[in-house]
C-alpha positions, -999 to 999 in steps of 0.1 A, spaced: 6 1 -2 14 33 -11 -5 66 -9 4 96 -18 3 139 -11 15 170 -21 6 209 -14 -14 232 -37 21 245 -58 29 203 -58 70 214 -50 59 194 -18 54 163 -23 54 132 6 44 94 7 26 67 31 38 33 27 22 16 58 -13 21 73 -25 48 86 -45 53 123 -68 74 139 -83 95 119 -109 125 131 -118 164 124 -101 185 152 -117 218 159 -92 234 182 -88 270 177 -52 261 168 -65 236 139 -90 266 131 -63 291 124 -40 265 108 -61 251 85 -91 286 81 -114 261 81 -141 253 113 -124 224 114 -83 203 98 -94 165 93 -64 144 98 -47 113 100 -22 98 115 10 76 108 41 64 121 69 74 114 86 48 102 55 43 73 63 84 64 88 104 36 89 134 23 97 126 -10 106 159 -29 110 193 -14 123 191 15 138 224 14 107 241 11 98 228 38 84 254 70 80 249 110 62 266 131 60 256 168 19 258 179 27 247 213 56 229 235 45 193 223 39 201 185 55 221 159 36 224 123 50 215 90 40 239 55 55 246 26 70 284 21 64 287 -14 21 278 -16 15 277 20 -3 244 20 -6 226 58 9 196 50 14 175 91 17 178 130 49 164 137 60 162 175 87 183 190 99 153 206 123 138 185 114 101 197 75 102 189 68 77 174 37 93 148 29 128 127 -4 136 121 -10 144 81 -38 170 67 -62 151 45 -64 174 20 -32 167 11 -37 133 5 -36 125 -36 -60 93 -35 -75 75 -16 -68 70 21 -94 45 24 -101 62 55 -126 82 72 -125 107 98 -142 89 131 -143 109 157 -150 153 163 -118 163 188 -117 199 206 -156 203 198 -155 221 230 -136 250 214 -157 245 178 -164 275 153 -198 289 167 -210 301 130 -207 261 123 -231 235 129 -221 196 135 -246 177 114 -228 144 107 -235 111 139 -197 112 141 -190 113 180 -177 141 195 -153 144 222 -148 179 240 -122 184 255 -106 213 271 -72 229 276 -59 253 301 
């Protein structure tokens, strides 16, 4: 199994060679601001099954918290991944909108709905978690 992904300008490309893990719609304010949308859809993947195949020199990184930095294309601004700040972290989270093929999975959870945009209504039957941060 191989799944490919890329940024809007196609300058950055990546490949996933193993199964995707949990996928969800995140409604936290950081994800909403980063994506510019009501929520951000992501899927986890083990680092050992992920690699950049083109454009690594175009990658920008932004530390959005002590635990996570966000990876984006410096040329077109596409949000590509969230990466653990801890180098021993075993997973990365890919932005599902950057996948070039059907990943064979769909988000199964809405998370941080306590921060949901007030102008957006969740109308599907996917389970919701309200967790709040300090």
